[in-house]
PAZAPA-4460 file (N, C-alpha, C; in steps of 0.05 Angstrom, whole numbers, plus 32768, in hexadecimal, padded with zeros to 4 digits):
% residues 286
    n_x    n_y    n_z   ca_x   ca_y   ca_z    c_x    c_y    c_z   seq   type   mol
   81A6   7D67   7BDB   819D   7D82   7BE2   8183   7D80   7BF2     1      M     A
   8170   7D6F   7BE9   8157   7D6B   7BF8   815C   7D60   7C14     2      K     A
   816E   7D4D   7C14   8174   7D41   7C2E   817F   7D56   7C42     3      I     A
   8190   7D67   7C38   819C   7D7C   7C49   8186   7D8F   7C53     4      G     A
   8174   7D97   7C41   815F   7DAA   7C49   814D   7D9D   7C5D     5      T     A
   8145   7D84   7C59   8134   7D76   7C6B   8142   7D73   7C87     6      R     A
   815B   7D6E   7C86   816A   7D6C   7C9F   816A   7D86   7CAE     7      F     A
   816E   7D9C   7C9F   816D   7DB6   7CAC   8152   7DBC   7CB8     8      L     A
   813D   7DB5   7CA9   8122   7DBA   7CB3   811D   7DAA   7CCD     9      Q     A
   8124   7D91   7CCD   8120   7D80   7CE5   8131   7D8C   7CFC    10      V     A
   8149   7D94   7CF7   815A   7D9F   7D0B   814E   7DB8   7D17    11      S     A
   8143   7DC9   7D05   8137   7DE2   7D0E   811F   7DDD   7D20    12      F     A
   810E   7DC9   7D17   80F6   7DC3   7D27   80FE   7DB7   7D42    13      L     A
   8113   7DA7   7D42   811C   7D9B   7D5C   8126   7DB0   7D6E    14      A     A
   8135   7DC3   7D63   8141   7DD9   7D73   812A   7DEA   7D7E    15      T     A
   8116   7DF0   7D6E   80FF   7E00   7D76   80F0   7DF3   7D8D    16      A     A
   80EC   7DD8   7D8A   80DE   7DC9   7D9E   80ED   7DC9   7DB8    17      A     A
   8107   7DC5   7DB6   8118   7DC6   7DCE   8117   7DE1   7DDC    18      L     A
   8117   7DF6   7DCB   8116   7E11   7DD7   80FC   7E15   7DE5    19      A     A
   80E6   7E0B   7DD9   80CC   7E0D   7DE5   80CA   7DFF   7E00    20      L     A
   80D4   7DE6   7E00   80D5   7DD6   7E19   80E5   7DE4   7E2E    21      L     A
   80FC   7DEF   7E26   810D   7DFD   7E39   80FF   7E15   7E44    22      T     A
   80F1   7E24   7E33   80E3   7E3C   7E3C   80CD   7E34   7E50    23      A     A
   80BE   7E1F   7E49   80A9   7E15   7E5B   80B4   7E0D   7E76    24      C     A
   80CB   7DFE   7E74   80D8   7DF5   7E8C   80E1   7E0C   7E9D    25      S     A
   80EC   7E20   7E90   80F6   7E38   7E9E   80DF   7E47   7EAB    26      S     A
   80C8   7E48   7E9C   80B1   7E56   7EA8   80A7   7E47   7EC1    27      A     A
   80A6   7E2C   7EBF   809E   7E1C   7ED6   80B1   7E1F   7EED    28      A     A
   80CB   7E1F   7EE6   80DE   7E22   7EFC   80DC   7E3E   7F08    29      D     A
   80D6   7E52   7EF7   80D3   7E6D   7F01   80BC   7E6F   7F14    30      S     A
   80A5   7E61   7F0C   808D   7E61   7F1D   8093   7E55   7F38    31      S     A
   80A2   7E3E   7F37   80A9   7E31   7F50   80BB   7E43   7F60    32      K     A
   80CD   7E50   7F53   80E0   7E62   7F61   80D1   7E79   7F6E    33      T     A
   80BC   7E84   7F5F   80AD   7E9A   7F6A   809E   7E91   7F84    34      D     A
   8093   7E79   7F83   8085   7E6F   7F9A   8098   7E6B   7FB1    35      K     A
   80B0   7E61   7FAB   80C4   7E5C   7FC0   80CD   7E77   7FCC    36      R     A
   80CD   7E8C   7FBB   80D7   7EA6   7FC4   80C2   7EB5   7FD5    37      K     A
   80A8   7EAC   7FD4   8093   7EBA   7FE2   8099   7EB9   8000    38      A     A
   8097   7ED0   800D   809D   7ED3   8029   8086   7EC8   803A    39      E     A
   808C   7EB7   804D   8077   7EAB   805E   806F   7EBE   8074    40      T     A
   8055   7EC4   8076   804A   7ED6   808A   8038   7EC5   809D    41      I     A
   803E   7EC6   80B6   802D   7EB8   80CA   801A   7ECC   80D8    42      V     A
   8001   7EC6   80D5   7FEC   7ED7   80E2   7FE2   7EC9   80FB    43      I     A
   7FE5   7ED6   8112   7FDE   7EC9   812B   7FC2   7ED3   8134    44      A     A
   7FB3   7EC0   8140   7F98   7EC6   814A   7F92   7EB2   8160    45      T     A
   7F80   7EB9   8172   7F79   7EA5   8186   7F63   7E92   817C    46      D     A
   7F56   7E99   8166   7F42   7E88   815A   7F29   7E84   816C    47      G     A
   7F24   7E97   817E   7F0E   7E94   8191   7F00   7EAE   8197    48      A     A
   7F02   7EC1   8184   7EF6   7EDB   8188   7EE1   7EDF   8172    49      T     A
   7ECC   7ED0   8174   7EB7   7ED2   8160   7EA8   7EEC   8162    50      K     A
   7EA2   7EFA   814C   7EA3   7EF1   8130   7EBC   7EF9   8121    51      P     A
   7ED1   7F02   812F   7EE9   7F0B   8122   7EFC   7EF4   811A    52      F     A
   7EFE   7EE1   812C   7F0F   7EC9   8126   7F04   7EB2   8136    53      D     A
   7EFF   7E9C   8129   7EF4   7E84   8137   7EF6   7E6C   8124    54      Y     A
   7EF1   7E54   812F   7EF2   7E3C   811F   7ED6   7E32   811A    55      S     A
   7ED2   7E2A   8101   7EB8   7E1F   80F9   7EBD   7E07   80E6    56      E     A
   7EB3   7DF0   80EE   7EB9   7DD7   80DF   7ED7   7DD3   80DB    57      N     A
   7EE5   7DD8   80F1   7F03   7DD4   80F1   7F11   7DE7   80DE    58      N     A
   7F04   7DFD   80D6   7F11   7E11   80C5   7F11   7E2C   80D3    59      K     A
   7F28   7E39   80D3   7F2B   7E54   80DF   7F1D   7E68   80CD    60      L     A
   7F0C   7E78   80D8   7EFD   7E8C   80C8   7EF7   7EA4   80DA    61      T     A
   7EE5   7EB5   80D1   7EDE   7ECD   80DF   7EE5   7EE5   80CF    62      G     A
   7EDB   7EFC   80D7   7EDF   7F15   80C7   7EFD   7F1B   80C3    63      Y     A
   7F0C   7F1D   80D9   7F28   7F24   80D6   7F37   7F10   80C5    64      D     A
   7F31   7EF6   80C8   7F3E   7EE1   80B9   7F38   7EE3   809B    65      I     A
   7F1F   7EE7   8095   7F17   7EE8   8078   7F21   7F02   806B    66      E     A
   7F22   7F18   807B   7F2E   7F30   8070   7F4C   7F2B   8069    67      V     A
   7F5A   7F1E   807B   7F76   7F18   8077   7F79   7F06   805D    68      A     A
   7F68   7EF3   805A   7F6A   7EE2   8042   7F65   7EF2   8029    69      R     A
   7F52   7F04   802A   7F4C   7F15   8012   7F64   7F27   800C    70      A     A
   7F71   7F32   8021   7F88   7F43   801D   7F9E   7F34   800F    71      V     A
   7FA5   7F1D   801A   7FBD   7F0F   8010   7FB8   7EFF   7FF6    72      F     A
   7F9F   7EFD   7FEF   7F99   7EF1   7FD5   7FA5   7F02   7FBE    73      K     A
   7FA8   7F1B   7FC3   7FB3   7F2D   7FAF   7FD0   7F36   7FB5    74      N     A
   7FDD   7F27   7FC7   7FF9   7F2C   7FCE   8009   7F13   7FCB    75      L     A
   800E   7F0A   7FB2   801C   7EF0   7FAD   8038   7EEF   7FB7    76      P     A
   8043   7F06   7FBF   805F   7F06   7FC9   8060   7EFB   7FE6    77      Q     A
   8048   7EF6   7FF1   8046   7EEB   800C   8037   7ED0   800C    78      Y     A
   8041   7EBE   801C   8033   7EA5   8021   8029   7EA5   803E    79      K     A
   800F   7EA2   8042   8003   7EA7   805C   7FFD   7E8D   806B    80      V     A
   8003   7E8D   8084   7FFC   7E77   8096   7FEE   7E83   80AF    81      K     A
   7FD9   7E76   80B8   7FCB   7E7F   80D0   7FD4   7E6D   80E8    82      F     A
   7FD7   7E7A   80FF   7FDF   7E6B   8117   7FCD   7E73   812E    83      Q     A
   7FC0   7E60   813A   7FAF   7E66   8152   7FC1   7E63   816B    84      T     A
   7FBD   7E76   817D   7FCE   7E76   8195   7FBF   7E86   81AB    85      T     A
   7FC8   7E84   81C3   7FBD   7E94   81D9   7FBE   7EB2   81D2    86      D     A
   7FA9   7EC0   81D8   7FA8   7EDC   81D1   7FC0   7EEC   81DA    87      F     A
   7FC8   7EE8   81F3   7FDE   7EF7   81FF   7FF9   7EF2   81F1    88      A     A
   7FFB   7EDB   81E3   8015   7ED4   81D6   8016   7EDF   81B9    89      T     A
   8000   7EEA   81AF   8001   7EF5   8194   8015   7F0C   8192    90      I     A
   8014   7F1F   81A5   8026   7F36   81A4   8042   7F2E   81AA    91      V     A
   8046   7F1B   81BD   8061   7F13   81C3   806D   7F03   81AB    92      T     A
   805C   7EF5   819C   8065   7EE7   8184   806D   7EFB   816E    93      G     A
   805E   7F11   816C   8066   7F26   8159   8080   7F32   8161    94      I     A
   8084   7F37   817B   809D   7F42   8186   80B5   7F31   817E    95      D     A
   80B1   7F17   8180   80C8   7F04   817B   80CC   7EFE   815D    96      S     A
   80B8   7F06   814C   80BA   7F01   8130   80AE   7EE6   8128    97      G     A
   80A2   7ED8   813C   8095   7EBF   8136   807C   7EC3   8125    98      R     A
   806E   7EDA   812A   8056   7EE1   811B   805B   7EFC   810E    99      Y     A
   804F   7F01   80F7   8053   7F1A   80E9   803A   7F2C   80EB   100      Q     A
   8023   7F20   80F0   800A   7F2F   80F2   7FF9   7F23   8109   101      I     A
   7FEC   7F35   8118   7FD8   7F2D   812C   7FBD   7F34   8121   102      G     A
   7FAB   7F20   8121   7F8F   7F24   8117   7F7C   7F1A   812C   103      A     A
   7F73   7F2C   813D   7F63   7F22   8154   7F52   7F39   8160   104      N     A
   7F44   7F48   814F   7F34   7F5E   8159   7F44   7F70   816B   105      D     A
   7F5D   7F77   8162   7F6E   7F88   8172   7F65   7FA5   8172   106      F     A
   7F62   7FB1   818A   7F5D   7FCD   818C   7F77   7FDC   818F   107      G     A
   7F75   7FF7   818D   7F8C   8008   8190   7F90   8010   81AD   108      W     A
   7FA9   8010   81B5   7FB1   801B   81CF   7FCC   802A   81CB   109      T     A
   7FD1   803D   81DC   7FEA   804D   81D9   8002   803B   81DD   110      S     A
   8000   8027   81EE   8016   8014   81F3   801C   8004   81DA   111      E     A
   8007   7FFA   81CE   800B   7FEA   81B5   8016   7FFB   819F   112      R     A
   800D   8014   819E   8016   8026   8188   8035   802A   8189   113      E     A
   8040   8028   81A1   805D   802C   81A4   806D   8014   8199   114      K     A
   8060   7FFD   8198   806E   7FE4   8191   8066   7FD8   8176   115      K     A
   804E   7FE0   816C   8044   7FD3   8155   8039   7FE6   8140   116      Y     A
   8038   7FDE   8127   802A   7FEC   8112   800E   7FE1   8111   117      Y     A
   7FFB   7FF3   810B   7FDF   7FEB   8108   7FD7   7FEC   80EA   118      F     A
   7FC6   7FDB   80E2   7FBA   7FDD   80C7   7FA5   7FF3   80C7   119      S     A
   7F9A   7FF8   80AF   7F82   8008   80AE   7F6D   7FFA   80BF   120      S     A
   7F5A   8008   80CA   7F46   7FFB   80DB   7F35   7FE8   80CA   121      P     A
   7F2E   7FD1   80D5   7F1F   7FBC   80C7   7F01   7FBF   80CC   122      L     A
   7EFA   7FC7   80E4   7EDE   7FCA   80EB   7EDB   7FDE   8101   123      S     A
   7EC2   7FE8   8105   7EBC   7FFC   8119   7EA4   7FF3   8129   124      K     A
   7EA9   7FEF   8143   7E93   7FE7   8155   7E92   7FFA   816D   125      S     A
   7E80   7FF5   817F   7E7F   8005   8197   7E87   7FF5   81AF   126      D     A
   7E94   8002   81C3   7E99   7FF5   81DC   7E7E   7FF0   81E9   127      N     A
   7E7C   7FD9   81F5   7E62   7FD1   8201   7E66   7FBE   8218   128      A     A
   7E51   7FB9   8227   7E53   7FA5   823C   7E3C   7F91   8239   129      I     A
   7E40   7F79   8242   7E2C   7F65   8243   7E25   7F62   8261   130      A     A
   7E0B   7F64   8267   7E01   7F61   8282   7DE7   7F51   8281   131      V     A
   7DDD   7F4A   8299   7DC4   7F3B   8299   7DAD   7F4E   828F   132      K     A
   7D9A   7F41   8282   7D84   7F51   8276   7D75   7F61   828A   133      S     A
   7D73   7F59   82A3   7D64   7F68   82B7   7D75   7F7C   82C6   134      N     A
   7D8F   7F7F   82BE   7DA0   7F93   82CB   7D98   7FAF   82C3   135      A     A
   7D9F   7FC2   82D4   7D99   7FDE   82CE   7DA9   7FE7   82B6   136      K     A
   7DA3   7FFF   82AC   7DB1   800A   8295   7DCC   8017   829E   137      T     A
   7DE1   8011   828F   7DFC   801C   8295   7E04   802C   827D   138      Y     A
   7E0F   8044   8282   7E16   8056   826C   7E34   805B   826B   139      K     A
   7E42   8058   8282   7E5F   805E   8282   7E6C   804C   8297   140      N     A
   7E87   804D   8298   7E95   803C   82AB   7E8F   8043   82C8   141      L     A
   7E89   805C   82CE   7E82   8064   82E9   7E6A   8054   82F3   142      S     A
   7E57   804E   82E1   7E3F   8040   82E9   7E45   8023   82F1   143      D     A
   7E5D   8019   82EA   7E65   7FFD   82F0   7E74   7FFB   830A   144      L     A
   7E75   8010   831A   7E84   800F   8333   7E7C   7FF7   8344   145      A     A
   7E91   7FE9   834E   7E8E   7FD2   8360   7E84   7FB9   8352   146      D     A
   7E7E   7FBA   8338   7E75   7FA2   832A   7E8E   7F93   8321   147      L     A
   7E8A   7F79   831D   7EA1   7F67   8316   7EA0   7F5F   82F9   148      S     A
   7EB8   7F59   82EE   7EBB   7F51   82D3   7ED3   7F3E   82D0   149      T     A
   7ED6   7F32   82B9   7EED   7F22   82B2   7EFA   7F2C   8298   150      E     A
   7F14   7F2E   8298   7F22   7F38   8280   7F3B   7F28   827B   151      V     A
   7F43   7F28   8262   7F5E   7F1E   825A   7F71   7F35   825F   152      N     A
   7F85   7F31   826E   7F97   7F47   8276   7FA4   7F55   825F   153      S     A
   7FA7   7F47   8248   7FB5   7F52   8231   7FA2   7F62   821E   154      A     A
   7F89   7F63   8224   7F75   7F70   8213   7F74   7F8E   8218   155      S     A
   7F6B   7F9D   8204   7F68   7FBA   8208   7F51   7FC1   821B   156      N     A
   7F3E   7FAE   821D   7F28   7FB2   8230   7F32   7FB1   824D   157      Y     A
   7F45   7F9F   8252   7F51   7F9E   826D   7F5F   7FB9   8273   158      A     A
   7F6C   7FC4   825F   7F7A   7FDD   8263   7F67   7FF4   8268   159      K     A
   7F50   7FF4   825A   7F3C   8009   825E   7F32   8008   827B   160      I     A
   7F2D   7FF0   8285   7F23   7FED   82A0   7F38   7FF4   82B5   161      L     A
   7F51   7FEC   82B0   7F67   7FF2   82C3   7F6B   8010   82C4   162      R     A
   7F6C   801D   82AD   7F70   803A   82AC   7F5A   8049   82BB   163      D     A
   7F42   803F   82B7   7F2B   804C   82C5   7F2D   8048   82E3   164      F     A
   7F34   8030   82EC   7F36   802B   8308   7F4D   803C   8315   165      N     A
   7F63   803E   8307   7F79   804E   8312   7F71   806B   8316   166      D     A
   7F61   8076   8304   7F59   8092   8305   7F41   8096   8317   167      K     A
   7F31   8081   831B   7F18   8084   832A   7F16   806D   833F   168      N     A
   7F28   806C   8352   7F28   8056   8365   7F0E   8053   8375   169      P     A
   7F00   8069   8378   7EE6   8069   8387   7ECF   805D   8377   170      E     A
   7ED4   805A   835D   7EBF   8050   834B   7EC9   8037   833B   171      K     A
   7EDE   802A   8346   7EEB   8015   8337   7EDA   7FFC   8335   172      S     A
   7EDF   7FED   8320   7ED2   7FD3   831C   7EE5   7FBD   8326   173      T     A
   7ED9   7FA6   832B   7EE9   7F8F   8335   7EF2   7F7E   831D   174      K     A
   7F0C   7F7E   8318   7F16   7F70   8300   7F22   7F55   8308   175      I     A
   7F18   7F40   82FB   7F23   7F25   82FE   7F31   7F1E   82E4   176      N     A
   7F4B   7F17   82E6   7F5A   7F11   82CE   7F58   7EF3   82C8   177      Y     A
   7F54   7EEC   82AF   7F51   7ED0   82A7   7F66   7EC9   8292   178      I     A
   7F6A   7EB0   828E   7F7D   7EA6   827B   7F74   7EAE   825E   179      S     A
   7F88   7EB3   824E   7F83   7EB9   8232   7F78   7EA1   8223   180      G     A
   7F7A   7E89   822E   7F70   7E71   8222   7F53   7E6C   822A   181      Q     A
   7F49   7E7C   823C   7F2D   7E78   8245   7F1A   7E82   822F   182      S     A
   7F08   7E72   8225   7EF6   7E7B   8210   7EE5   7E93   8218   183      P     A
   7EE0   7EA4   8205   7ECF   7EBC   820A   7EB4   7EB4   8214   184      F     A
   7EAA   7E9D   820A   7E8F   7E93   8212   7E8D   7E8E   8230   185      S     A
   7EA4   7E87   823C   7EA3   7E83   8259   7E9C   7E9C   8268   186      N     A
   7EA6   7EB3   825E   7EA0   7ECC   826C   7E83   7ED3   8269   187      R     A
   7E77   7ECE   8252   7E5A   7ED3   824F   7E4A   7EC1   8262   188      L     A
   7E52   7EA8   8264   7E45   7E96   8276   7E47   7EA0   8293   189      S     A
   7E5E   7EAB   829A   7E61   7EB5   82B5   7E4F   7ECD   82BB   190      D     A
   7E4A   7EDD   82A6   7E37   7EF3   82AA   7E1A   7EE8   82AE   191      V     A
   7E13   7ED4   829D   7DF9   7EC8   829E   7DF3   7EBB   82B9   192      A     A
   7E08   7EAE   82C4   7E04   7EA0   82DE   7E07   7EB2   82F6   193      T     A
   7E11   7ECB   82F1   7E14   7EDE   8308   7E30   7EDD   8315   194      G     A
   7E42   7ECD   830A   7E5D   7ECC   8315   7E6B   7EE7   8313   195      K     A
   7E67   7EF5   82FD   7E70   7F10   82F9   7E59   7F21   82F0   196      I     A
   7E5C   7F3B   82F1   7E46   7F4D   82EA   7E45   7F57   82CD   197      D     A
   7E5C   7F59   82C0   7E5C   7F63   82A5   7E76   7F5B   8296   198      F     A
   7E75   7F5E   827C   7E8D   7F5B   826A   7E8E   7F75   825A   199      I     A
   7EA6   7F81   8259   7EAB   7F97   8247   7EB8   7F8D   822E   200      L     A
   7EAC   7F92   8217   7EB6   7F88   81FD   7EAB   7F99   81E7   201      Y     A
   7EAE   7F90   81CE   7EA2   7F9F   81B8   7E86   7F94   81B3   202      D     A
   7E75   7FA7   81AA   7E59   7FA0   81A7   7E54   7F89   8193   203      A     A
   7E64   7F89   817D   7E61   7F75   8169   7E65   7F59   8174   204      I     A
   7E7B   7F55   8182   7E81   7F3A   818E   7E6C   7F32   81A3   205      S     A
   7E64   7F45   81B4   7E51   7F3E   81C9   7E36   7F35   81BD   206      L     A
   7E2C   7F44   81AA   7E12   7F3D   819E   7E13   7F22   8190   207      K     A
   7E29   7F1E   8181   7E2C   7F05   8173   7E2E   7EED   8186   208      Q     A
   7E3E   7EF0   819C   7E42   7EDA   81AE   7E29   7ED4   81BE   209      S     A
   7E1A   7EE9   81C7   7E01   7EE4   81D5   7DED   7ED5   81C4   210      I     A
   7DEC   7EDC   81AB   7DDA   7ECE   8199   7DE2   7EB1   8195   211      K     A
   7DFC   7EAD   8190   7E06   7E92   818B   7E03   7E80   81A3   212      D     A
   7E05   7E8B   81BB   7E04   7E7B   81D3   7DE8   7E78   81DE   213      M     A
   7DD5   7E84   81D1   7DB9   7E81   81DA   7DB3   7E91   81F3   214      G     A
   7DC1   7EA7   81F8   7DBD   7EB8   820F   7DAA   7ECF   820A   215      F     A
   7D9D   7ECF   81F3   7D89   7EE4   81EE   7D73   7EE2   8203   216      D     A
   7D6C   7EF9   820F   7D59   7EF9   8224   7D65   7EF8   8240   217      G     A
   7D7D   7EEC   8241   7D8C   7EEB   825B   7DA0   7F01   825D   218      Q     A
   7DAD   7F08   8247   7DC1   7F1D   8247   7DBA   7F33   8233   219      L     A
   7DC3   7F4B   8239   7DBF   7F61   8226   7DD9   7F70   8222   220      K     A
   7DDB   7F7F   820C   7DF3   7F8E   8205   7DEC   7FAB   8206   221      V     A
   7DFD   7FBA   8214   7DF9   7FD7   8216   7E13   7FE6   820E   222      E     A
   7E10   7FF9   81FC   7E27   8009   81F5   7E2F   801A   820E   223      K     A
   7E48   801D   8211   7E52   802B   8229   7E68   803E   8223   224      I     A
   7E69   8054   8230   7E7F   8067   822C   7E98   805C   823A   225      E     A
   7EAA   8052   822B   7EC3   8046   8236   7ED9   804B   8222   226      A     A
   7EE4   8063   8223   7EF8   806A   820F   7F14   8064   8219   227      T     A
   7F26   805F   8205   7F42   805B   820B   7F50   8077   820D   228      S     A
   7F6A   8077   820D   7F79   8090   820F   7F77   80A0   81F5   229      S     A
   7F6D   8094   81E0   7F6B   80A3   81C6   7F50   809B   81BA   230      D     A
   7F3C   80AD   81BE   7F21   80A8   81B5   7F1F   80A4   8196   231      A     A
   7F33   80AF   8188   7F34   80AC   816A   7F33   808F   8162   232      E     A
   7F3E   807D   8172   7F40   8061   816B   7F2B   804F   8178   233      H     A
   7F1B   805A   8189   7F07   804A   8197   7EF4   803C   8184   234      D     A
   7EF0   8022   8188   7EDD   8013   8179   7EE9   8006   8160   235      G     A
   7F01   800F   8157   7F0D   8004   8140   7F1E   7FEC   8147   236      Y     A
   7F20   7FD9   8134   7F32   7FC2   8138   7F45   7FC0   8120   237      E     A
   7F5D   7FB4   8125   7F72   7FB5   8112   7F82   7F9B   8111   238      Y     A
   7F92   7F98   80FB   7FA8   7F85   80FB   7FC0   7F92   8109   239      F     A
   7FD1   7F81   8115   7FE9   7F8B   8121   8002   7F81   8112   240      L     A
   8017   7F92   810F   8030   7F8A   8103   8047   7F92   8115   241      F     A
   805D   7F85   8112   8075   7F8C   8121   807E   7FA8   8119   242      A     A
   8089   7FB7   812B   8093   7FD2   8124   80B0   7FD0   811B   243      K     A
   80B3   7FC4   8104   80CD   7FC0   80F7   80CB   7FC8   80DA   244      T     A
   80E1   7FC8   80CC   80E0   7FCF   80AF   80CF   7FBB   80A0   245      D     A
   80D1   7FA1   80A7   80C1   7F8D   809A   80A3   7F91   80A1   246      E     A
   809E   7F98   80BA   8083   7F9C   80C2   8076   7FB4   80B4   247      G     A
   8086   7FC9   80B0   807C   7FE0   80A1   8076   7FD9   8084   248      K     A
   8088   7FCA   8078   8084   7FC1   805C   806A   7FB1   805A   249      K     A
   8066   7F9F   806D   804E   7F8F   806D   8035   7F9F   8072   250      L     A
   8037   7FB2   8084   8020   7FC4   808A   8018   7FD3   8071   251      Q     A
   802C   7FDE   8063   8026   7FEE   804B   8018   7FDD   8036   252      T     A
   8021   7FC4   8032   8015   7FB2   801E   7FF8   7FAB   8026   253      A     A
   7FF4   7FA5   803F   7FDA   7F9D   8049   7FC6   7FB4   8047   254      V     A
   7FCF   7FCC   804F   7FBD   7FE3   804F   7FB5   7FEA   8032   255      N     A
   7FC7   7FE7   801F   7FC0   7FEC   8003   7FAA   7FDA   7FFA   256      A     A
   7FAB   7FC0   8002   7F97   7FAD   7FFB   7F7D   7FB2   8009   257      E     A
   7F7E   7FBA   8022   7F66   7FC1   8032   7F57   7FD8   8025   258      L     A
   7F66   7FEB   801B   7F59   8002   800D   7F49   7FF8   7FF5   259      K     A
   7F55   7FE6   7FE6   7F48   7FDB   7FCE   7F2F   7FCB   7FD6   260      K     A
   7F31   7FBB   7FEC   7F1B   7FAA   7FF4   7F04   7FBB   7FFF   261      L     A
   7F0A   7FD2   800B   7EF5   7FE4   8014   7EE7   7FF0   7FFC   262      E     A
   7EF7   7FF8   7FE8   7EEC   8006   7FD0   7EDB   7FF3   7FC0   263      A     A
   7EE2   7FDA   7FBD   7ED2   7FC8   7FAC   7EBC   7FB9   7FBB   264      D     A
   7EB8   7FC0   7FD5   7EA2   7FB4   7FE4   7EA7   7F9A   7FF1   265      G     A
   7EC0   7F8F   7FEE   7EC6   7F75   7FFB   7EC4   7F76   8019   266      T     A
   7ECE   7F8B   8025   7ECD   7F8D   8042   7EB0   7F8F   804C   267      L     A
   7EA0   7F9D   803E   7E83   7F9F   8045   7E76   7F84   8044   268      K     A
   7E7C   7F74   802F   7E70   7F5A   802C   7E79   7F47   8043   269      Q     A
   7E93   7F49   804A   7E9D   7F38   8060   7E92   7F41   807B   270      L     A
   7E8F   7F5B   807F   7E84   7F65   8097   7E67   7F5C   809B   271      S     A
   7E57   7F5E   8086   7E3B   7F56   8087   7E39   7F38   808C   272      E     A
   7E4B   7F29   8081   7E4A   7F0B   8084   7E53   7F03   80A0   273      K     A
   7E68   7F0E   80AA   7E74   7F05   80C4   7E6C   7F16   80DC   274      Y     A
   7E67   7F30   80D7   7E61   7F41   80EE   7E43   7F48   80F0   275      L     A
   7E34   7F40   80DB   7E17   7F44   80DB   7E0D   7F5F   80D1   276      G     A
   7E1F   7F70   80C9   7E18   7F8B   80BF   7E31   7F98   80B3   277      D     A
   7E2D   7FAF   80A7   7E43   7FBE   809C   7E51   7FCF   80B2   278      D     A
   7E67   7FC4   80BC   7E77   7FD2   80D1   7E92   7FDB   80C5   279      F     A
   7E94   7FDE   80AB   7EAD   7FE7   809E   7EB0   8005   80A4   280      V     A
   7EC8   800D   80AC   7ECD   802A   80B1   7ECA   803A   8097   281      P     A
   7EC7   8055   809A   7EC4   8066   8083   7EDC   8065   8071   282      D     A
   7ED8   806A   8057   7EED   8068   8043   7F06   8078   804A   283      A     A
   7F02   808F   8058   7F1A   80A0   805D   7F2C   8094   8073   284      D     A
   7F24   807D   807E   7F35   8070   8092   7F49   805D   8085   285      K     A
   7F46   8059   806A   7F57   8046   805C   7F6C   8055   804B   286      F     A
***
C-alpha cells in the first residue's frame, strides 16, 4: 500500500513538472511567435536634415527620429527599421510600399495631401531665409525679386517659390535646382561665398546649421512671409503615410501615441534637446 501511494505521489509530481515545463515552453514559443508576427515598418529619411534627422557617431538621430522611436516603443505590434535614402525617393518609396513612413521635416502641401496621410504635427517653426549678415532686411518673397537660391525640387520650399514666381513673374526669384543628395550644408556655404543670395527653409534648421557650421557673424536668419496654399499648415512638420487602409491604420496608431507623448511632456523634452527650445504644437493639434 505504501509503495502504491509513493508511486502515485512521484507520478503526480512528475506530471506536474512536465506540465510546468510545457507551459513555460508554450509561453516562450508564444513570445517568439508574437515577435515573428510583428509587422515590419520601414521609416525613410535622408539622414541629412539636422536637427530633424542626421547621423552622429554613426547613429541615426534627430528630433523626428527620436520621436518615432518613442512612438513605436509603445507599439509592440510593429517592428521598426530606419532607411536613409535620397529625399526625393522617400515619397516614391512610400508610393511603392517600400517604406511605410516618411520622417524628414515634411511640410504640408495640397499635392501631398491628395496622396498621403499626415500625422499630427510634430513641431512648429517659421518660414525663414538665410542671407549674408550685411544683407538688407527682407520681409516677404516680393523683397527677394531677382535674387538667386538653390532648392531640392521635391521640397515644399521649392513649391512655395515656384508658385510665387508663377503668380508674380515680374518679382520672381532665380531658382537653381540641386540634387537631393547634395548636403544642406553646401547650400549654406553657397550663401556665405556669394554663389547664391539666400536659402528659404524653416527657422529651426537654419539657426542650428549656421551655428554648427561656424557661420555666426557671416549669415543671419530672418523670418519671412512665405505661405503655402493653406496657411493653417504653415510652419508645421509631419510624418507621412501612404494613403491606403494600412496607412490609415498606422496613422491612427501613431497619432494616438503622439497625443500621449505630448501630454506627458516627452515631446517637449525631445524638442528642447534636439531643436533647442519648445517647438511642440499646442495640445489641441493632437
